[in-house]
ROKOL-344016 format. One record per atom (N, C-alpha, C): residue number from 1; atom name; x, y, z. Coordinates in steps of 0.05 Angstrom, whole numbers, always signed. Layout:
residues N
  nr atom     c1     c2     c3
 NUM   CA      X      Y      Z
...
END
This chain:
residues 285
  nr atom     c1     c2     c3
   1    N   +310   +722   -763
   1   CA   +291   +731   -743
   1    C   +279   +706   -730
   2    N   +280   +704   -704
   2   CA   +269   +681   -690
   2    C   +242   +688   -678
   3    N   +226   +667   -675
   3   CA   +199   +670   -663
   3    C   +197   +652   -639
   4    N   +182   +661   -619
   4   CA   +178   +645   -595
   4    C   +150   +634   -594
   5    N   +148   +608   -591
   5   CA   +123   +595   -590
   5    C   +112   +595   -561
   6    N    +89   +606   -557
   6   CA    +78   +608   -530
   6    C    +70   +580   -520
   7    N    +76   +575   -495
   7   CA    +70   +549   -483
   7    C    +46   +554   -464
   8    N    +24   +541   -472
   8   CA     -1   +545   -457
   8    C     -5   +523   -436
   9    N    -16   +530   -413
   9   CA    -22   +511   -392
   9    C    -50   +500   -398
  10    N    -51   +476   -408
  10   CA    -76   +464   -417
  10    C    -88   +447   -395
  11    N   -114   +439   -400
  11   CA   -127   +422   -380
  11    C   -113   +394   -379
  12    N   -103   +385   -401
  12   CA    -89   +359   -401
  12    C    -64   +361   -384
  13    N    -50   +383   -386
  13   CA    -26   +387   -369
  13    C    -33   +388   -340
  14    N    -55   +402   -333
  14   CA    -63   +404   -305
  14    C    -70   +376   -294
  15    N    -85   +360   -311
  15   CA    -92   +333   -302
  15    C    -67   +316   -297
  16    N    -48   +319   -315
  16   CA    -23   +303   -312
  16    C     -8   +311   -286
  17    N     -7   +337   -280
  17   CA     +7   +346   -256
  17    C     -7   +334   -231
  18    N    -34   +335   -231
  18   CA    -49   +325   -208
  18    C    -44   +295   -205
  19    N    -44   +280   -228
  19   CA    -39   +251   -227
  19    C    -12   +245   -215
  20    N     +9   +260   -223
  20   CA    +36   +256   -213
  20    C    +37   +261   -183
  21    N    +25   +284   -175
  21   CA    +26   +291   -146
  21    C    +11   +271   -129
  22    N    -12   +261   -138
  22   CA    -27   +242   -122
  22    C    -17   +214   -123
  23    N     +3   +209   -141
  23   CA    +16   +182   -141
  23    C    +41   +182   -124
  24    N    +47   +206   -112
  24   CA    +70   +207    -93
  24    C    +95   +221   -104
  25    N    +94   +231   -129
  25   CA   +117   +245   -140
  25    C   +121   +272   -126
  26    N   +146   +279   -121
  26   CA   +152   +305   -109
  26    C   +149   +327   -130
  27    N   +141   +351   -122
  27   CA   +138   +373   -142
  27    C   +165   +379   -157
  28    N   +187   +376   -142
  28   CA   +213   +381   -156
  28    C   +218   +361   -178
  29    N   +209   +336   -174
  29   CA   +213   +316   -195
  29    C   +194   +321   -218
  30    N   +170   +330   -212
  30   CA   +151   +336   -234
  30    C   +161   +359   -250
  31    N   +173   +379   -237
  31   CA   +185   +402   -251
  31    C   +207   +394   -269
  32    N   +225   +376   -259
  32   CA   +247   +367   -276
  32    C   +236   +351   -301
  33    N   +215   +335   -297
  33   CA   +204   +320   -319
  33    C   +192   +339   -340
  34    N   +179   +361   -331
  34   CA   +168   +380   -350
  34    C   +190   +394   -365
  35    N   +211   +402   -352
  35   CA   +234   +416   -365
  35    C   +247   +397   -386
  36    N   +249   +371   -378
  36   CA   +261   +352   -397
  36    C   +244   +348   -421
  37    N   +218   +353   -419
  37   CA   +199   +350   -441
  37    C   +197   +375   -458
  38    N   +213   +396   -451
  38   CA   +213   +420   -467
  38    C   +199   +444   -456
  39    N   +188   +442   -432
  39   CA   +174   +465   -420
  39    C   +195   +484   -409
  40    N   +190   +510   -414
  40   CA   +206   +531   -402
  40    C   +202   +531   -372
  41    N   +224   +535   -357
  41   CA   +222   +533   -328
  41    C   +201   +551   -316
  42    N   +200   +576   -325
  42   CA   +181   +595   -313
  42    C   +152   +586   -318
  43    N   +147   +575   -342
  43   CA   +120   +565   -348
  43    C   +114   +541   -331
  44    N   +133   +523   -329
  44   CA   +129   +498   -313
  44    C   +124   +505   -284
  45    N   +139   +523   -273
  45   CA   +135   +531   -245
  45    C   +108   +543   -241
  46    N    +99   +560   -259
  46   CA    +73   +573   -257
  46    C    +51   +552   -259
  47    N    +54   +532   -277
  47   CA    +34   +511   -280
  47    C    +32   +494   -255
  48    N    +55   +487   -243
  48   CA    +55   +471   -219
  48    C    +41   +486   -196
  49    N    +49   +511   -192
  49   CA    +38   +526   -169
  49    C     +8   +530   -172
  50    N     -1   +538   -196
  50   CA    -30   +543   -200
  50    C    -46   +517   -197
  51    N    -36   +496   -210
  51   CA    -51   +470   -210
  51    C    -53   +459   -182
  52    N    -30   +458   -167
  52   CA    -31   +446   -141
  52    C    -47   +463   -121
  53    N    -46   +489   -123
  53   CA    -62   +506   -106
  53    C    -92   +501   -111
  54    N    -99   +499   -137
  54   CA   -127   +494   -144
  54    C   -136   +467   -134
  55    N   -118   +447   -136
  55   CA   -125   +420   -127
  55    C   -129   +419    -96
  56    N   -112   +433    -82
  56   CA   -114   +433    -53
  56    C   -140   +447    -44
  57    N   -147   +469    -58
  57   CA   -172   +483    -52
  57    C   -196   +465    -58
  58    N   -194   +449    -80
  58   CA   -216   +431    -88
  58    C   -219   +410    -67
  59    N   -197   +399    -57
  59   CA   -198   +378    -37
  59    C   -210   +388    -11
  60    N   -204   +413     -4
  60   CA   -215   +425    +20
  60    C   -245   +428    +18
  61    N   -255   +433     -6
  61   CA   -283   +438    -10
  61    C   -299   +412    -13
  62    N   -285   +390    -21
  62   CA   -299   +365    -26
  62    C   -311   +354     +0
  63    N   -334   +343     -1
  63   CA   -345   +329    +22
  63    C   -334   +301    +23
  64    N   -321   +295    +45
  64   CA   -309   +269    +48
  64    C   -330   +248    +51
  65    N   -326   +224    +40
  65   CA   -345   +202    +46
  65    C   -345   +195    +75
  66    N   -367   +185    +86
  66   CA   -368   +179   +115
  66    C   -348   +157   +122
  67    N   -337   +159   +146
  67   CA   -318   +138   +155
  67    C   -333   +112   +161
  68    N   -318    +90   +159
  68   CA   -329    +64   +166
  68    C   -312    +52   +188
  69    N   -323    +31   +201
  69   CA   -308    +17   +222
  69    C   -284     +3   +210
  70    N   -262     +4   +224
  70   CA   -237     -8   +215
  70    C   -225    -26   +237
  71    N   -206    -44   +229
  71   CA   -192    -59   +249
  71    C   -177    -41   +268
  72    N   -176    -49   +294
  72   CA   -163    -33   +314
  72    C   -146    -51   +333
  73    N   -120    -51   +330
  73   CA   -104    -67   +348
  73    C   -108    -58   +377
  74    N   -105    -77   +395
  74   CA   -109    -71   +424
  74    C    -84    -58   +435
  75    N    -84    -31   +436
  75   CA    -60    -16   +445
  75    C    -67     +1   +469
  76    N    -88     -5   +484
  76   CA    -97    +13   +505
  76    C    -78    +13   +529
  77    N    -64     -9   +533
  77   CA    -46    -11   +557
  77    C    -20     +4   +553
  78    N     -6     +8   +575
  78   CA    +20    +22   +574
  78    C    +43     +4   +564
  79    N    +39    -23   +565
  79   CA    +60    -41   +557
  79    C    +64    -41   +527
  80    N    +90    -43   +519
  80   CA    +95    -44   +490
  80    C    +93    -73   +479
  81    N    +82    -91   +495
  81   CA    +79   -119   +488
  81    C    +50   -126   +486
  82    N    +43   -142   +465
  82   CA    +16   -152   +461
  82    C    +17   -182   +460
  83    N     -1   -196   +475
  83   CA     -2   -225   +474
  83    C    -24   -233   +454
  84    N    -17   -248   +434
  84   CA    -36   -258   +414
  84    C    -31   -287   +408
  85    N    -50   -304   +412
  85   CA    -47   -332   +405
  85    C    -23   -345   +418
  86    N    -17   -337   +443
  86   CA     +5   -349   +457
  86    C    +32   -338   +448
  87    N    +32   -317   +432
  87   CA    +57   -305   +423
  87    C    +59   -276   +432
  88    N    +83   -268   +441
  88   CA    +88   -241   +450
  88    C    +97   -224   +427
  89    N    +81   -204   +420
  89   CA    +88   -186   +397
  89    C    +94   -158   +408
  90    N   +116   -146   +398
  90   CA   +124   -120   +407
  90    C   +111    -98   +390
  91    N   +104    -76   +403
  91   CA    +94    -52   +389
  91    C   +118    -33   +386
  92    N   +127    -29   +361
  92   CA   +151    -14   +356
  92    C   +145    +15   +348
  93    N   +125    +20   +333
  93   CA   +118    +47   +323
  93    C    +88    +50   +321
  94    N    +78    +73   +329
  94   CA    +49    +79   +326
  94    C    +45   +107   +314
  95    N    +29   +109   +294
  95   CA    +21   +135   +282
  95    C     -9   +137   +282
  96    N    -20   +161   +284
  96   CA    -49   +165   +283
  96    C    -59   +171   +255
  97    N    -44   +188   +240
  97   CA    -53   +195   +213
  97    C    -28   +196   +195
  98    N    -25   +176   +178
  98   CA    -43   +152   +175
  98    C    -41   +134   +199
  99    N    -62   +117   +202
  99   CA    -62    +98   +224
  99    C    -43    +76   +218
 100    N    -20    +76   +229
 100   CA     +2    +57   +224
 100    C    +12    +46   +250
 101    N    +16    +20   +252
 101   CA    +28     +7   +275
 101    C    +49    -13   +264
 102    N    +73    -11   +274
 102   CA    +94    -30   +267
 102    C    +98    -49   +290
 103    N    +96    -75   +283
 103   CA    +98    -96   +304
 103    C   +124   -111   +300
 104    N   +137   -118   +322
 104   CA   +161   -135   +322
 104    C   +155   -163   +330
 105    N   +165   -182   +315
 105   CA   +162   -210   +322
 105    C   +135   -222   +318
 106    N   +119   -212   +299
 106   CA    +93   -223   +294
 106    C    +96   -252   +285
 107    N   +117   -258   +269
 107   CA   +122   -285   +260
 107    C   +149   -295   +271
 108    N   +151   -321   +275
 108   CA   +176   -332   +283
 108    C   +193   -337   +258
 109    N   +219   -342   +263
 109   CA   +237   -348   +240
 109    C   +227   -374   +226
 110    N   +218   -393   +241
 110   CA   +209   -419   +229
 110    C   +184   -414   +212
 111    N   +166   -397   +221
 111   CA   +142   -391   +206
 111    C   +149   -376   +180
 112    N   +168   -358   +182
 112   CA   +177   -343   +158
 112    C   +188   -362   +137
 113    N   +206   -380   +146
 113   CA   +218   -399   +127
 113    C   +197   -417   +115
 114    N   +178   -426   +131
 114   CA   +157   -445   +122
 114    C   +139   -431   +101
 115    N   +132   -406   +105
 115   CA   +116   -391    +86
 115    C   +130   -388    +59
 116    N   +156   -382    +60
 116   CA   +171   -379    +36
 116    C   +172   -405    +20
 117    N   +177   -427    +34
 117   CA   +179   -453    +20
 117    C   +152   -463     +9
 118    N   +130   -457    +24
 118   CA   +104   -463    +14
 118    C    +97   -447    -12
 119    N   +105   -422    -12
 119   CA    +98   -405    -34
 119    C   +116   -408    -58
 120    N   +141   -414    -54
 120   CA   +161   -413    -76
 120    C   +152   -428   -102
 121    N   +143   -453   -100
 121   CA   +136   -467   -125
 121    C   +111   -456   -140
 122    N    +97   -438   -127
 122   CA    +72   -427   -139
 122    C    +74   -398   -148
 123    N    +98   -387   -147
 123   CA   +101   -359   -154
 123    C    +97   -354   -184
 124    N    +83   -332   -190
 124   CA    +79   -322   -217
 124    C    +83   -292   -217
 125    N    +85   -279   -240
 125   CA    +88   -250   -241
 125    C    +64   -237   -228
 126    N    +69   -219   -209
 126   CA    +47   -206   -194
 126    C    +29   -190   -212
 127    N     +3   -190   -204
 127   CA    -17   -174   -219
 127    C    -29   -154   -200
 128    N    -42   -134   -211
 128   CA    -57   -114   -196
 128    C    -86   -114   -206
 129    N   -103   -101   -191
 129   CA   -132    -99   -199
 129    C   -134    -83   -225
 130    N   -150    -94   -244
 130   CA   -157    -79   -268
 130    C   -181    -62   -261
 131    N   -177    -36   -259
 131   CA   -198    -18   -250
 131    C   -222    -16   -269
 132    N   -218    -23   -294
 132   CA   -240    -22   -313
 132    C   -259    -45   -311
 133    N   -248    -69   -304
 133   CA   -265    -93   -304
 133    C   -269   -105   -276
 134    N   -251    -99   -258
 134   CA   -252   -112   -232
 134    C   -236   -138   -231
 135    N   -224   -145   -254
 135   CA   -207   -169   -255
 135    C   -178   -162   -247
 136    N   -159   -175   -258
 136   CA   -131   -170   -251
 136    C   -114   -169   -277
 137    N    -91   -156   -274
 137   CA    -74   -152   -298
 137    C    -45   -148   -288
 138    N    -26   -154   -305
 138   CA     +2   -148   -300
 138    C     +6   -118   -304
 139    N    +19   -105   -285
 139   CA    +23    -76   -285
 139    C    +52    -70   -280
 140    N    +62    -51   -297
 140   CA    +91    -43   -295
 140    C    +97    -31   -268
 141    N    +77    -22   -253
 141   CA    +83    -10   -227
 141    C    +90    -31   -206
 142    N    +85    -56   -212
 142   CA    +89    -77   -192
 142    C   +108    -98   -204
 143    N   +133    -98   -197
 143   CA   +152   -116   -210
 143    C   +161   -137   -189
 144    N   +143   -155   -183
 144   CA   +149   -176   -164
 144    C   +136   -202   -174
 145    N   +142   -224   -160
 145   CA   +128   -249   -165
 145    C   +111   -255   -140
 146    N    +88   -268   -144
 146   CA    +71   -273   -121
 146    C    +51   -295   -125
 147    N    +37   -302   -104
 147   CA    +17   -322   -103
 147    C     -2   -317    -80
 148    N    -26   -329    -81
 148   CA    -45   -327    -59
 148    C    -50   -355    -47
 149    N    -52   -356    -20
 149   CA    -62   -379     -6
 149    C    -92   -376     -2
 150    N   -107   -398     -3
 150   CA   -134   -397     +5
 150    C   -135   -393    +35
 151    N   -156   -380    +45
 151   CA   -158   -376    +74
 151    C   -160   -403    +88
 152    N   -142   -407   +108
 152   CA   -142   -432   +123
 152    C   -131   -455   +107
 153    N   -116   -450    +86
 153   CA   -107   -472    +68
 153    C    -90   -493    +82
 154    N    -73   -485   +100
 154   CA    -56   -504   +115
 154    C    -58   -497   +144
 155    N    -50   -515   +162
 155   CA    -49   -508   +191
 155    C    -33   -483   +197
 156    N    -10   -479   +183
 156   CA     +6   -456   +187
 156    C     -9   -430   +179
 157    N    -21   -431   +156
 157   CA    -36   -408   +146
 157    C    -59   -401   +166
 158    N    -73   -422   +175
 158   CA    -95   -418   +193
 158    C    -86   -405   +220
 159    N    -63   -414   +229
 159   CA    -52   -404   +254
 159    C    -45   -374   +251
 160    N    -32   -367   +230
 160   CA    -24   -339   +225
 160    C    -49   -322   +222
 161    N    -69   -331   +208
 161   CA    -93   -316   +204
 161    C   -108   -311   +230
 162    N   -109   -331   +247
 162   CA   -121   -328   +274
 162    C   -106   -307   +290
 163    N    -80   -308   +288
 163   CA    -63   -289   +304
 163    C    -68   -260   +294
 164    N    -70   -257   +268
 164   CA    -75   -230   +258
 164    C   -102   -220   +266
 165    N   -122   -238   +263
 165   CA   -150   -230   +270
 165    C   -151   -221   +300
 166    N   -137   -235   +317
 166   CA   -137   -228   +345
 166    C   -122   -202   +350
 167    N    -99   -199   +335
 167   CA    -82   -175   +339
 167    C    -97   -149   +331
 168    N   -111   -150   +308
 168   CA   -124   -125   +298
 168    C   -154   -124   +305
 169    N   -163   -145   +319
 169   CA   -191   -147   +329
 169    C   -211   -143   +305
 170    N   -208   -162   +286
 170   CA   -225   -161   +262
 170    C   -233   -190   +256
 171    N   -258   -195   +248
 171   CA   -267   -223   +243
 171    C   -249   -238   +223
 172    N   -243   -262   +230
 172   CA   -226   -279   +213
 172    C   -238   -281   +185
 173    N   -265   -284   +183
 173   CA   -278   -289   +158
 173    C   -278   -263   +140
 174    N   -271   -241   +151
 174   CA   -270   -216   +136
 174    C   -242   -212   +123
 175    N   -225   -231   +125
 175   CA   -198   -228   +114
 175    C   -195   -242    +87
 176    N   -180   -230    +69
 176   CA   -173   -243    +44
 176    C   -152   -264    +50
 177    N   -147   -282    +30
 177   CA   -125   -301    +34
 177    C    -98   -287    +34
 178    N    -79   -299    +48
 178   CA    -52   -287    +49
 178    C    -39   -288    +22
 179    N    -26   -265    +14
 179   CA    -11   -265    -10
 179    C    +19   -263     -3
 180    N    +35   -280    -16
 180   CA    +64   -279    -12
 180    C    +77   -268    -37
 181    N    +96   -249    -34
 181   CA   +109   -236    -56
 181    C   +139   -238    -53
 182    N   +153   -241    -75
 182   CA   +182   -241    -76
 182    C   +191   -218    -94
 183    N   +208   -201    -83
 183   CA   +220   -179    -99
 183    C   +250   -184   -103
 184    N   +258   -186   -128
 184   CA   +286   -190   -134
 184    C   +300   -163   -135
 185    N   +327   -162   -138
 185   CA   +340   -136   -139
 185    C   +328   -118   -161
 186    N   +322    -93   -154
 186   CA   +310    -74   -172
 186    C   +280    -74   -173
 187    N   +268    -95   -162
 187   CA   +239    -97   -162
 187    C   +227    -78   -141
 188    N   +203    -68   -147
 188   CA   +190    -49   -129
 188    C   +160    -50   -133
 189    N   +145    -35   -117
 189   CA   +117    -31   -120
 189    C   +112     -1   -115
 190    N   +106    +13   -137
 190   CA   +104    +42   -135
 190    C    +81    +50   -117
 191    N    +82    +75   -106
 191   CA    +61    +84    -87
 191    C    +33    +80    -98
 192    N    +15    +71    -81
 192   CA    -12    +64    -88
 192    C    -29    +63    -63
 193    N    -55    +62    -66
 193   CA    -73    +57    -43
 193    C    -84    +29    -45
 194    N    -90    +17    -22
 194   CA   -100    -10    -22
 194    C   -131    -11    -24
 195    N   -145    +11    -18
 195   CA   -174    +11    -21
 195    C   -181    +11    -51
 196    N   -205     +4    -57
 196   CA   -215     +4    -85
 196    C   -229    +30    -90
 197    N   -218    +45   -109
 197   CA   -229    +72   -114
 197    C   -257    +70   -127
 198    N   -277    +83   -115
 198   CA   -304    +81   -125
 198    C   -308    +93   -153
 199    N   -289   +110   -162
 199   CA   -293   +122   -188
 199    C   -288   +103   -211
 200    N   -275    +80   -206
 200   CA   -268    +61   -227
 200    C   -292    +43   -233
 201    N   -297    +37   -258
 201   CA   -321    +21   -265
 201    C   -320     -8   -255
 202    N   -296    -18   -250
 202   CA   -294    -46   -240
 202    C   -297    -49   -210
 203    N   -298    -27   -195
 203   CA   -299    -29   -166
 203    C   -325    -43   -156
 204    N   -347    -37   -168
 204   CA   -373    -49   -159
 204    C   -371    -79   -159
 205    N   -358    -91   -180
 205   CA   -356   -120   -181
 205    C   -338   -130   -158
 206    N   -316   -116   -153
 206   CA   -297   -124   -132
 206    C   -311   -124   -105
 207    N   -327   -104    -99
 207   CA   -339   -100    -73
 207    C   -360   -122    -67
 208    N   -369   -137    -87
 208   CA   -388   -158    -83
 208    C   -377   -181    -66
 209    N   -351   -182    -63
 209   CA   -338   -204    -49
 209    C   -331   -198    -20
 210    N   -344   -178     -8
 210   CA   -338   -172    +20
 210    C   -336   -143    +26
 211    N   -343   -126     +6
 211   CA   -342    -98    +11
 211    C   -314    -86     +8
 212    N   -311    -62    +18
 212   CA   -286    -47    +14
 212    C   -264    -58    +32
 213    N   -239    -56    +23
 213   CA   -216    -61    +41
 213    C   -215    -39    +62
 214    N   -207    -47    +86
 214   CA   -206    -28   +108
 214    C   -180    -30   +124
 215    N   -164    -50   +118
 215   CA   -139    -53   +133
 215    C   -119    -72   +119
 216    N    -94    -68   +125
 216   CA    -72    -83   +112
 216    C    -51    -91   +133
 217    N    -42   -116   +132
 217   CA    -19   -124   +147
 217    C     +2   -135   +128
 218    N    +26   -123   +128
 218   CA    +48   -132   +111
 218    C    +69   -144   +130
 219    N    +75   -170   +126
 219   CA    +94   -185   +143
 219    C   +119   -190   +127
 220    N   +142   -184   +140
 220   CA   +168   -188   +127
 220    C   +179   -216   +133
 221    N   +183   -231   +112
 221   CA   +192   -259   +115
 221    C   +222   -262   +115
 222    N   +236   -241   +107
 222   CA   +266   -241   +109
 222    C   +275   -212   +111
 223    N   +300   -208   +116
 223   CA   +312   -181   +116
 223    C   +330   -179    +92
 224    N   +322   -164    +71
 224   CA   +339   -162    +47
 224    C   +365   -149    +54
 225    N   +385   -153    +36
 225   CA   +412   -142    +41
 225    C   +412   -112    +38
 226    N   +394   -101    +21
 226   CA   +392    -72    +18
 226    C   +366    -64     +6
 227    N   +355    -41    +15
 227   CA   +331    -30     +4
 227    C   +306    -45    +12
 228    N   +284    -39     -2
 228   CA   +259    -54     +2
 228    C   +241    -44    +25
 229    N   +245    -19    +34
 229   CA   +228     -9    +56
 229    C   +200     -5    +46
 230    N   +181     -6    +64
 230   CA   +153     +2    +58
 230    C   +151    +32    +64
 231    N   +144    +47    +44
 231   CA   +145    +76    +46
 231    C   +117    +88    +47
 232    N   +113   +109    +62
 232   CA    +89   +125    +63
 232    C    +97   +153    +55
 233    N    +98   +159    +29
 233   CA   +111   +184    +19
 233    C    +98   +210    +28
 234    N    +72   +209    +34
 234   CA    +58   +234    +42
 234    C    +66   +243    +70
 235    N    +76   +224    +86
 235   CA    +83   +231   +114
 235    C   +113   +226   +120
 236    N   +128   +218   +100
 236   CA   +157   +214   +103
 236    C   +164   +191   +120
 237    N   +147   +170   +121
 237   CA   +153   +147   +138
 237    C   +164   +124   +121
 238    N   +185   +111   +131
 238   CA   +196    +87   +119
 238    C   +197    +65   +140
 239    N   +186    +42   +134
 239   CA   +187    +19   +152
 239    C   +207     -1   +141
 240    N   +228     -6   +157
 240   CA   +248    -25   +148
 240    C   +238    -53   +147
 241    N   +245    -68   +126
 241   CA   +235    -96   +123
 241    C   +253   -115   +140
 242    N   +244   -120   +165
 242   CA   +259   -137   +183
 242    C   +245   -163   +187
 243    N   +259   -184   +183
 243   CA   +247   -211   +185
 243    C   +230   -215   +210
 244    N   +205   -225   +206
 244   CA   +188   -230   +229
 244    C   +171   -206   +237
 245    N   +178   -182   +229
 245   CA   +163   -158   +236
 245    C   +140   -154   +216
 246    N   +123   -135   +223
 246   CA   +100   -129   +205
 246    C    +91   -100   +209
 247    N    +79    -89   +188
 247   CA    +68    -63   +190
 247    C    +38    -65   +184
 248    N    +22    -54   +202
 248   CA     -8    -53   +199
 248    C    -16    -24   +193
 249    N    -35    -20   +174
 249   CA    -47     +6   +171
 249    C    -76     +2   +162
 250    N    -93    +21   +171
 250   CA   -121    +20   +165
 250    C   -130    +46   +151
 251    N   -153    +44   +137
 251   CA   -163    +67   +122
 251    C   -193    +66   +124
 252    N   -205    +86   +137
 252   CA   -233    +86   +144
 252    C   -251    +96   +122
 253    N   -240   +103    +99
 253   CA   -255   +111    +76
 253    C   -238   +109    +51
 254    N   -250   +105    +28
 254   CA   -235   +102     +3
 254    C   -229   +130     -7
 255    N   -209   +143     +5
 255   CA   -203   +171     -1
 255    C   -174   +177     +6
 256    N   -160   +194     -9
 256   CA   -133   +201     -3
 256    C   -129   +214    +24
 257    N   -152   +225    +36
 257   CA   -150   +237    +62
 257    C   -140   +219    +84
 258    N   -141   +192    +79
 258   CA   -130   +173    +98
 258    C   -100   +174   +100
 259    N    -87   +186    +79
 259   CA    -58   +188    +77
 259    C    -44   +161    +78
 260    N    -58   +141    +67
 260   CA    -46   +114    +67
 260    C    -33   +107    +40
 261    N    -26   +127    +24
 261   CA    -10   +122     +0
 261    C    +16   +109     +9
 262    N    +23    +87     -3
 262   CA    +46    +72     +6
 262    C    +58    +56    -18
 263    N    +83    +48    -15
 263   CA    +96    +33    -36
 263    C   +118    +16    -25
 264    N   +128     -2    -42
 264   CA   +151    -18    -35
 264    C   +176     -7    -49
 265    N   +195     +5    -35
 265   CA   +218    +16    -47
 265    C   +235     -6    -61
 266    N   +250     +2    -82
 266   CA   +265    -18    -97
 266    C   +284    -34    -79
 267    N   +286    -59    -84
 267   CA   +306    -76    -70
 267    C   +333    -70    -83
 268    N   +353    -64    -67
 268   CA   +379    -56    -77
 268    C   +398    -80    -78
 269    N   +395    -99    -60
 269   CA   +412   -123    -59
 269    C   +397   -146    -46
 270    N   +401   -170    -56
 270   CA   +387   -194    -46
 270    C   +358   -194    -55
 271    N   +342   -210    -40
 271   CA   +313   -212    -46
 271    C   +297   -202    -22
 272    N   +273   -194    -27
 272   CA   +254   -187     -6
 272    C   +229   -205     -8
 273    N   +222   -218    +14
 273   CA   +198   -235    +14
 273    C   +178   -222    +35
 274    N   +154   -219    +26
 274   CA   +133   -208    +45
 274    C   +108   -225    +42
 275    N    +92   -225    +63
 275   CA    +65   -237    +62
 275    C    +45   -215    +70
 276    N    +25   -211    +54
 276   CA     +5   -190    +58
 276    C    -22   -201    +64
 277    N    -36   -189    +83
 277   CA    -63   -197    +91
 277    C    -80   -172    +90
 278    N   -101   -173    +73
 278   CA   -120   -150    +71
 278    C   -146   -157    +86
 279    N   -158   -138    +99
 279   CA   -183   -141   +113
 279    C   -205   -126    +98
 280    N   -229   -139    +96
 280   CA   -252   -126    +83
 280    C   -273   -118   +104
 281    N   -292   -101    +96
 281   CA   -313    -93   +113
 281    C   -331   -116   +122
 282    N   -336   -134   +103
 282   CA   -354   -157   +109
 282    C   -340   -183   +103
 283    N   -356   -204   +103
 283   CA   -345   -231    +98
 283    C   -334   -233    +70
 284    N   -309   -241    +68
 284   CA   -296   -244    +42
 284    C   -301   -272    +31
 285    N   -313   -274     +7
 285   CA   -319   -300     -5
 285    C   -303   -305    -29
END
């Protein structure tokens, strides 16, 4: 005689489903993971539907934090070209939600090569923010090597920083130092937000250095042989990593409503080199 053990939908399971969904996992993938862990399909489907409906209703009821001022590229004209610092930059793609602009030719080939060579001898395993302390830590979600330049560290860095400040119309002193990252084959950066989540205990310490992040510019220093797109999974957008191009996005509040969840897709062949510039609300020290 066999007995069937009832599978209950617990609060822990609901929390796990929400975490997976908000990190960019598709419901179909979450369902397969639950089935692989021993959940009956009917129970897993019911848990997914109930939990995600409740979460959507909760988000609708939540009062969003007030928006803040963010960087705004000068795109008022009809021309797809923007002049910044004596350089002609092309506007390739524009989205309103999330606020995303893809620029062509932000950096020259010579500038890309020079950034790579300046950064190469200083690369270390990339770290992410430790949400508990406000410090940094190695995280399995980010499998790249990286380094930071001080703001204005070299004439090249200063030139690029001035160009970005003019392009997105944001004070130069509100920018963090440029970070250069190298992704080898298989390396990736799983979907995440760039703002600092206020619910984490370490956020208050981070915000002392210039307030919240409000904008990001990711510059592609080479074109990898395969893979490595910058993805925005909530809106189905993929930005190809093309040498000299850049993607800008802003977030006017530290909340998923900005739809700026993004990641670096795995590199399939060759290496991917990027340079990232984050903008803060206030002066970054």
